[in-house]
Backbone bond lengths (Angstrom), bond angles and torsions (degrees), N, CA, C in turn:
res aa  C-N    CA-C-N  psi(-1)  N-CA   C-N-CA  omega(-1)  CA-C   N-CA-C  phi
1 M - - - 1.458 - - 1.530 110.50 -
2 K 1.346 117.22 -45.45 1.456 121.28 -179.84 1.522 111.04 -61.59
3 K 1.354 116.98 -39.96 1.460 120.49 -179.77 1.516 110.11 -64.37
4 S 1.334 118.24 -40.65 1.460 121.80 -179.59 1.517 110.82 -64.38
5 V 1.329 117.23 -43.10 1.464 121.28 179.59 1.510 110.68 -62.20
6 M 1.349 117.40 -41.65 1.451 120.91 -178.13 1.522 111.39 -66.35
7 L 1.341 117.13 -41.82 1.453 121.05 179.73 1.522 111.19 -66.90
8 V 1.335 117.27 -38.25 1.464 120.69 176.21 1.524 110.21 -63.05
9 S 1.327 117.61 -38.70 1.460 121.55 178.56 1.513 111.53 -62.47
10 V 1.346 116.08 -41.24 1.464 120.25 178.04 1.521 110.56 -62.18
11 L 1.331 116.87 -43.07 1.465 120.61 -179.98 1.528 110.94 -65.91
12 A 1.334 116.94 -35.86 1.457 120.14 177.24 1.525 110.88 -65.08
13 A 1.344 116.06 -40.07 1.463 120.35 176.90 1.516 110.79 -62.94
14 L 1.332 115.86 -36.96 1.456 121.50 177.71 1.521 110.72 -59.84
15 G 1.336 116.95 -46.30 1.454 120.14 -178.27 1.516 112.71 -65.03
16 S 1.327 117.38 -42.47 1.461 120.51 -179.87 1.512 110.89 -69.15
17 G 1.364 116.96 -35.28 1.460 120.66 179.16 1.511 111.69 -63.77
18 A 1.330 117.37 -38.22 1.456 120.93 -178.90 1.529 111.05 -63.25
19 A 1.325 116.39 -34.45 1.459 119.94 -179.03 1.518 112.26 -72.82
20 L 1.345 116.73 -27.83 1.455 120.64 -174.90 1.524 113.64 -89.89
21 A 1.334 117.03 -23.68 1.464 119.90 -172.19 1.524 110.55 -77.52
22 Q 1.326 117.25 103.56 1.454 121.07 -178.78 1.532 111.62 -131.35
23 Q 1.319 119.88 12.87 1.442 121.85 -176.12 1.519 110.50 -118.64
24 T 1.317 116.05 165.46 1.455 120.51 -179.64 1.519 109.66 -71.42
25 E 1.330 115.44 160.84 1.455 120.15 -178.69 1.525 110.53 -67.67
26 G 1.331 115.45 134.50 1.449 121.10 176.51 1.516 110.84 -112.02
27 N 1.322 116.11 -158.90 1.468 121.34 -177.62 1.518 113.63 -86.43
28 W 1.319 117.99 -12.40 1.462 121.41 -175.55 1.523 111.52 -106.06
29 M 1.325 115.56 144.67 1.454 122.35 169.97 1.519 108.83 -135.53
30 V 1.325 116.11 135.71 1.468 121.52 174.62 1.519 107.62 -118.97
31 R 1.324 116.18 131.35 1.461 121.11 179.09 1.528 109.82 -122.57
32 V 1.330 115.67 147.29 1.466 122.48 171.31 1.525 106.57 -120.66
33 R 1.327 116.72 129.33 1.459 121.06 -176.05 1.528 111.67 -130.91
34 A 1.319 114.91 154.37 1.461 122.32 161.62 1.529 105.91 -100.31
35 V 1.321 117.62 125.99 1.458 122.47 -171.25 1.525 110.49 -124.40
36 E 1.311 116.05 127.76 1.462 122.10 174.24 1.525 108.90 -93.23
37 I 1.335 116.76 120.84 1.465 122.32 176.70 1.523 108.51 -90.95
38 E 1.324 116.62 120.67 1.469 122.05 179.27 1.529 109.03 -119.77
39 P 1.349 118.02 88.65 1.469 119.93 -179.20 1.532 111.37 -74.49
40 V 1.328 115.90 151.10 1.461 119.29 169.58 1.526 107.69 -75.62
41 K 1.321 116.18 159.78 1.464 121.05 179.85 1.517 108.06 -109.76
42 D 1.345 115.18 89.60 1.460 120.80 -171.56 1.523 109.61 -141.80
43 S 1.317 117.09 119.18 1.462 121.81 175.44 1.518 108.70 -152.43
44 N 1.335 115.52 156.17 1.462 120.78 176.95 1.520 110.47 -73.38
45 A 1.328 115.85 153.38 1.468 120.44 173.62 1.524 109.63 -63.31
46 I 1.329 116.13 148.27 1.463 121.91 178.65 1.523 107.60 -121.17
47 A 1.316 115.68 94.69 1.461 120.34 -175.36 1.527 111.98 -61.58
48 A 1.344 116.05 -38.41 1.466 119.74 -176.71 1.528 112.13 -64.50
49 L 1.343 116.01 -25.48 1.457 120.15 -179.30 1.518 111.89 -108.19
50 A 1.335 116.27 5.63 1.466 122.16 -179.74 1.526 111.90 57.64
51 L 1.346 115.61 39.19 1.456 120.60 178.61 1.526 109.60 -108.65
52 P 1.327 118.74 130.27 1.462 121.51 179.67 1.523 111.35 -75.87
53 A 1.330 116.76 173.51 1.465 121.64 176.19 1.524 109.70 -59.84
54 D 1.331 115.75 145.90 1.462 124.36 177.55 1.530 113.36 67.86
55 A 1.324 117.53 16.58 1.472 119.81 -178.95 1.519 111.81 -77.20
56 V 1.337 117.73 -32.78 1.460 122.00 -176.65 1.525 108.77 -101.94
57 Y 1.330 117.07 130.09 1.464 119.25 -179.09 1.528 110.22 -155.49
58 V 1.334 114.54 167.04 1.464 121.99 177.97 1.523 108.69 -102.95
59 H 1.323 116.53 135.14 1.465 121.92 -174.90 1.522 111.24 -79.36
60 E 1.350 116.39 151.52 1.459 121.40 178.90 1.528 110.89 -68.48
61 K 1.359 115.52 158.95 1.461 119.69 -177.94 1.525 110.22 -160.25
62 L 1.336 116.61 148.75 1.455 122.98 173.49 1.526 108.75 -97.50
63 I 1.352 117.07 128.80 1.467 121.27 -175.89 1.525 110.36 -132.86
64 P 1.342 117.81 158.50 1.468 121.37 170.18 1.527 109.36 -85.00
65 E 1.334 115.78 154.18 1.462 119.83 -177.61 1.522 108.82 -151.60
66 V 1.327 116.87 147.40 1.455 122.09 173.55 1.524 107.96 -130.89
67 D 1.336 116.91 142.24 1.460 119.00 176.30 1.521 109.97 -133.13
68 F 1.320 114.11 150.95 1.459 122.82 178.12 1.527 107.50 -118.42
69 T 1.333 116.76 123.60 1.452 121.97 -177.41 1.525 109.50 -120.15
70 Y 1.342 115.55 133.69 1.464 121.12 177.05 1.518 108.71 -118.76
71 F 1.336 116.70 127.22 1.455 122.54 -179.49 1.535 109.71 -93.08
72 F 1.330 116.07 111.46 1.466 120.75 175.47 1.529 110.21 -72.63
73 T 1.329 115.89 -38.67 1.461 123.71 173.08 1.530 106.75 -135.20
74 K 1.335 117.29 -176.56 1.464 119.02 177.32 1.525 111.80 -62.55
75 N 1.343 116.31 -31.09 1.462 120.37 -174.56 1.520 114.72 -101.01
76 I 1.320 118.01 -28.79 1.473 122.11 -172.62 1.523 110.33 -105.77
77 A 1.339 115.38 129.05 1.467 120.18 -179.28 1.524 110.00 -142.99
78 A 1.323 115.40 159.33 1.464 122.65 173.10 1.519 108.23 -116.47
79 E 1.335 116.10 135.30 1.463 121.40 -177.95 1.530 109.94 -122.25
80 L 1.326 116.28 130.14 1.458 122.30 173.91 1.517 108.13 -113.69
81 V 1.338 116.44 118.79 1.458 122.77 -179.35 1.523 109.08 -99.92
82 L 1.333 116.05 129.95 1.461 121.15 -178.14 1.524 110.24 -130.88
83 T 1.318 115.42 152.85 1.452 123.13 168.86 1.521 106.71 -155.63
84 Y 1.305 117.42 174.32 1.462 120.29 174.77 1.533 108.33 -89.55
85 P 1.353 118.87 163.93 1.470 119.68 -178.82 1.519 111.96 -54.01
86 Q 1.338 115.33 129.25 1.453 121.27 -176.62 1.522 110.73 -104.78
87 E 1.334 116.16 131.76 1.459 120.93 177.73 1.532 109.66 -82.09
88 L 1.319 116.68 118.99 1.462 122.72 -178.75 1.517 110.02 -115.16
89 D 1.322 116.39 140.63 1.457 121.27 178.62 1.525 110.52 -83.67
90 V 1.327 116.05 134.09 1.465 122.30 173.43 1.523 107.43 -99.36
91 K 1.336 116.30 126.69 1.456 120.51 -175.59 1.527 111.16 -124.17
92 V 1.319 114.89 157.14 1.465 123.06 172.96 1.522 107.23 -124.08
93 K 1.327 115.79 128.86 1.459 119.78 -179.76 1.517 110.50 -56.49
94 G 1.325 116.23 130.71 1.454 121.89 -179.23 1.507 113.75 90.41
95 L 1.346 117.13 -17.87 1.463 121.11 -179.65 1.515 112.86 -114.76
96 G 1.336 117.41 -22.67 1.454 120.82 -176.38 1.521 111.42 82.56
97 K 1.320 116.11 -150.65 1.462 121.08 -177.32 1.521 111.02 -68.54
98 V 1.356 115.12 128.98 1.463 120.05 178.29 1.527 111.62 -118.51
99 G 1.307 117.50 -7.43 1.454 120.10 -179.36 1.510 111.12 177.76
100 K 1.324 115.17 -168.24 1.461 120.57 -179.23 1.520 109.42 -151.64
101 V 1.345 114.79 163.42 1.456 120.90 178.46 1.520 107.83 -151.01
102 D 1.326 116.66 143.92 1.457 121.39 173.26 1.524 108.52 -92.82
103 A 1.333 117.05 132.09 1.460 121.93 -179.37 1.521 109.83 -124.94
104 L 1.333 116.62 130.23 1.464 122.86 175.63 1.526 107.12 -114.33
105 P 1.356 118.32 107.08 1.470 120.49 -169.16 1.533 115.57 -117.14
106 P 1.356 120.11 66.05 1.460 118.93 176.42 1.537 111.54 -63.87
107 T 1.339 116.10 144.55 1.456 121.99 -178.95 1.520 109.57 -133.45
108 L 1.339 116.64 132.14 1.462 122.69 177.71 1.524 108.59 -113.97
109 S 1.342 116.51 125.95 1.461 121.35 -176.50 1.523 111.02 -130.40
110 I 1.332 115.56 150.53 1.462 122.89 168.36 1.516 107.29 -103.96
111 Q 1.340 116.85 129.29 1.456 122.03 -173.97 1.527 112.00 -116.62
112 Y 1.342 114.31 152.41 1.461 120.82 168.84 1.519 108.17 -118.77
113 H 1.335 116.57 122.19 1.457 123.27 -179.38 1.529 108.86 -102.34
114 F 1.332 116.30 121.22 1.468 120.89 -169.45 1.529 113.81 -77.03
115 T 1.326 118.58 -39.66 1.474 121.59 -174.96 1.530 108.81 -130.31
116 P 1.333 117.70 73.61 1.465 120.76 -170.56 1.526 115.47 -67.40
117 D 1.341 117.97 -15.12 1.463 119.96 -178.35 1.529 113.08 -105.93
118 A 1.322 117.53 -1.59 1.458 121.13 -178.47 1.525 110.87 -89.67
119 D 1.315 116.88 170.88 1.462 120.18 173.66 1.529 110.85 -71.15
120 F 1.335 116.37 -40.86 1.466 121.98 178.33 1.525 108.61 -95.59
121 R 1.352 117.42 118.56 1.464 122.26 -170.92 1.531 111.28 -127.59
122 P 1.324 117.39 84.88 1.468 119.86 177.69 1.525 111.56 -73.53
123 Y 1.330 115.57 154.76 1.466 120.68 178.62 1.520 110.21 -150.62
124 V 1.331 114.44 160.67 1.458 122.21 170.89 1.526 107.61 -128.35
125 G 1.321 115.85 159.17 1.454 119.11 -179.21 1.514 112.23 -155.57
126 A 1.321 114.88 161.93 1.467 122.11 175.60 1.522 107.52 -147.32
127 G 1.331 115.45 147.11 1.453 117.03 -177.94 1.506 113.00 -168.70
128 I 1.329 114.72 -152.17 1.463 121.32 -175.59 1.528 109.15 -135.42
129 N 1.321 114.56 142.83 1.457 121.97 179.35 1.527 109.75 -118.56
130 Y 1.323 115.36 136.10 1.466 121.00 172.28 1.519 107.64 -122.05
131 T 1.319 116.67 119.61 1.463 120.88 -179.74 1.517 109.86 -113.71
132 R 1.307 115.86 127.74 1.461 122.79 177.23 1.518 108.93 -104.11
133 F 1.343 117.25 121.90 1.459 122.15 178.32 1.529 109.64 -98.06
134 S 1.324 115.95 133.32 1.467 120.52 179.94 1.525 109.24 -147.38
135 S 1.318 115.84 173.17 1.480 122.23 178.65 1.526 111.10 49.13
136 V 1.329 115.45 45.39 1.460 120.36 179.48 1.519 109.28 -72.28
137 S 1.331 116.53 125.78 1.460 121.64 179.21 1.528 108.07 -126.68
138 L 1.323 115.56 96.64 1.462 122.34 179.57 1.530 108.54 -125.62
139 P 1.323 118.42 156.63 1.472 120.52 -173.98 1.525 113.17 -73.09
140 V 1.330 114.95 158.95 1.464 121.16 169.87 1.524 107.83 -69.74
141 V 1.337 116.21 124.73 1.460 120.54 -175.20 1.522 111.79 -86.69
142 N 1.303 116.41 -39.36 1.466 121.00 -177.19 1.523 108.58 -124.01
143 A 1.319 116.93 99.98 1.464 120.96 -176.78 1.519 112.03 -64.72
144 A 1.335 117.85 -30.58 1.465 120.97 -177.94 1.520 111.43 -65.28
145 T 1.351 116.53 -38.74 1.469 120.57 -178.92 1.527 111.78 -104.50
146 N 1.348 116.23 -0.57 1.463 121.88 -177.80 1.526 111.50 55.36
147 A 1.333 116.09 39.28 1.459 121.32 -178.64 1.526 109.95 -84.21
148 N 1.310 116.12 112.77 1.458 120.93 179.07 1.525 110.92 -83.18
149 S 1.321 115.40 150.59 1.463 120.44 171.21 1.521 108.27 -97.55
150 T 1.334 116.31 143.55 1.456 121.28 -179.08 1.516 109.19 -151.11
151 L 1.329 116.56 176.46 1.455 122.74 178.80 1.524 109.18 -118.55
152 S 1.334 116.24 154.29 1.452 119.53 174.93 1.524 109.97 -62.40
153 K 1.323 117.50 156.59 1.456 121.66 -168.00 1.518 114.83 -78.01
154 S 1.337 118.31 -20.99 1.461 118.14 -175.44 1.519 111.16 -154.68
155 S 1.326 114.44 165.28 1.459 122.14 177.89 1.528 108.11 -143.61
156 V 1.343 116.67 137.96 1.459 122.45 175.44 1.515 107.98 -124.48
157 G 1.328 116.81 129.81 1.457 119.83 -178.99 1.512 111.39 -159.55
158 G 1.318 116.09 169.90 1.455 121.64 179.81 1.517 111.98 -80.33
159 S 1.325 115.05 170.55 1.464 120.97 175.88 1.524 109.78 -146.49
160 L 1.327 116.37 147.15 1.458 123.43 175.85 1.520 108.04 -124.71
161 Q 1.333 116.33 152.29 1.450 119.69 -169.61 1.525 110.96 -148.61
162 I 1.324 115.81 144.30 1.452 122.43 170.33 1.520 107.55 -145.31
163 G 1.325 116.89 143.43 1.453 118.81 -178.79 1.510 111.58 -175.78
164 F 1.322 115.67 -173.05 1.460 119.74 176.14 1.521 110.09 -155.03
165 D 1.330 114.65 152.65 1.453 123.10 168.45 1.525 107.36 -110.29
166 Y 1.339 116.51 139.07 1.466 120.48 176.95 1.525 108.57 -124.53
167 K 1.333 115.47 120.14 1.465 121.09 -175.34 1.523 110.56 -73.84
168 I 1.335 116.55 125.61 1.468 120.86 -179.75 1.527 112.19 -117.30
169 A 1.342 116.16 -13.16 1.456 121.66 177.46 1.518 106.30 -161.87
170 Q 1.326 116.16 173.91 1.459 118.73 179.94 1.526 110.50 -59.59
171 N 1.348 115.54 115.63 1.474 123.61 178.18 1.529 114.53 70.14
172 V 1.321 119.14 9.03 1.462 122.00 -178.43 1.526 109.52 -118.92
173 F 1.347 115.98 134.47 1.454 121.65 -172.32 1.529 111.12 -135.92
174 I 1.323 115.19 143.71 1.464 121.20 163.55 1.526 106.97 -84.67
175 N 1.324 117.17 139.13 1.465 120.80 -178.99 1.525 110.59 -126.10
176 V 1.325 115.00 136.06 1.463 122.54 169.98 1.522 106.82 -125.20
177 D 1.329 116.63 131.25 1.465 120.32 -171.86 1.530 109.92 -143.04
178 I 1.327 115.50 135.79 1.469 121.14 176.64 1.524 108.20 -127.44
179 K 1.328 116.12 127.40 1.464 121.31 178.26 1.523 109.72 -123.62
180 K 1.317 115.15 146.22 1.465 122.84 167.86 1.519 106.84 -113.50
181 V 1.324 116.49 116.98 1.461 121.74 -177.23 1.519 109.11 -112.72
182 Y 1.323 116.16 131.60 1.472 121.07 -178.81 1.523 108.76 -96.22
183 M 1.347 114.65 113.10 1.456 121.05 -169.67 1.527 109.91 -145.55
184 D 1.316 116.88 133.24 1.468 120.36 172.61 1.515 110.06 -147.37
185 T 1.319 115.70 165.31 1.457 121.44 179.29 1.522 109.16 -148.25
186 D 1.317 115.88 151.15 1.473 120.76 179.36 1.525 110.21 -88.11
187 L 1.329 115.53 133.08 1.457 121.72 172.15 1.526 107.50 -91.65
188 K 1.337 116.02 124.45 1.457 121.06 -177.10 1.529 110.67 -120.44
189 V 1.310 115.37 144.95 1.465 122.27 174.48 1.519 107.70 -123.95
190 G 1.331 116.14 118.80 1.454 119.91 -177.43 1.516 112.73 59.84
191 G 1.344 116.74 30.94 1.457 121.44 179.20 1.507 114.74 86.01
192 T 1.328 118.44 -5.36 1.462 122.54 -179.04 1.532 109.97 -104.51
193 K 1.328 116.09 129.46 1.463 120.49 179.29 1.526 110.28 -65.65
194 V 1.340 115.86 129.21 1.459 120.25 178.63 1.529 112.02 -118.84
195 S 1.360 117.34 -15.05 1.459 119.72 -179.73 1.524 109.30 -166.55
196 T 1.318 115.51 159.51 1.467 121.88 169.72 1.523 108.02 -110.60
197 V 1.315 115.85 125.11 1.463 121.62 178.02 1.525 107.73 -100.12
198 T 1.318 116.84 113.47 1.459 122.31 -179.73 1.524 108.83 -99.16
199 T 1.348 115.95 122.50 1.460 119.72 179.47 1.531 111.63 -100.39
200 D 1.331 117.63 -43.03 1.478 123.03 178.02 1.528 111.60 35.21
201 P 1.329 118.13 58.87 1.468 119.19 -171.52 1.522 113.96 -71.71
202 V 1.311 115.53 152.35 1.456 123.30 164.92 1.523 106.51 -97.32
203 L 1.333 116.41 127.73 1.458 122.02 -178.46 1.527 108.50 -110.26
204 V 1.316 116.79 115.30 1.457 122.34 -178.64 1.524 107.94 -110.08
205 G 1.348 116.19 116.63 1.460 120.21 -174.73 1.515 113.38 -125.07
206 I 1.327 115.35 150.09 1.451 121.96 172.80 1.519 106.91 -139.32
207 G 1.347 116.05 138.55 1.444 118.03 -177.25 1.514 112.84 -169.97
208 V 1.314 114.93 -157.19 1.460 122.40 -177.43 1.511 108.78 -131.13
209 G 1.341 116.69 144.44 1.459 121.17 178.09 1.509 111.56 -130.00
210 M 1.340 115.27 154.20 1.455 121.24 176.73 1.529 108.90 -129.19
211 R 1.318 116.65 131.14 1.469 123.25 179.32 1.520 109.22 -100.81
212 F 1.333 117.07 134.71 1.462 119.14 179.86 1.524 110.45 -150.92
């Protein structure tokens, strides 16, 4: 239900954008997307907790996203992707959800646009992602010592991107975008690292953009 509402919202933005776009293309583009986060399920074994490799992972989620792109030339652009902190479920295989964490993952990319004057405008990009983890809610692992489990506060990693804009009206575009973001965090118990949780999500987005 949530995914349907989000996609309908994107389409509504598309319709209103088409009515407003009456100016020539400028150096700026703003896009609004619905993005599916698909993390990999990869973590080290935790002998102290009798958990095998890949037991701890972050669950997939659909989120809203906005990006601001500036074209230095017709072909070269910089894109900054923003969203608000997203609540992600932390799961353990065989147990289901064991906690949650808020993640704020802005990404800055440099893009190359192959056909900047055509209706169909494919591009590739590469950049850097900084993710801030907050509001970590994980269970107490050792009741005798009251040792809480938590995650490291941030992650820095690279990102790769491929996508296209398709012009449907003056200054209005449909956008499809796929990113691979390299992201991991340390799982700690009582302040001691016990595992690395690698998410390295694939982000698949569809939305609408306006050039001005």
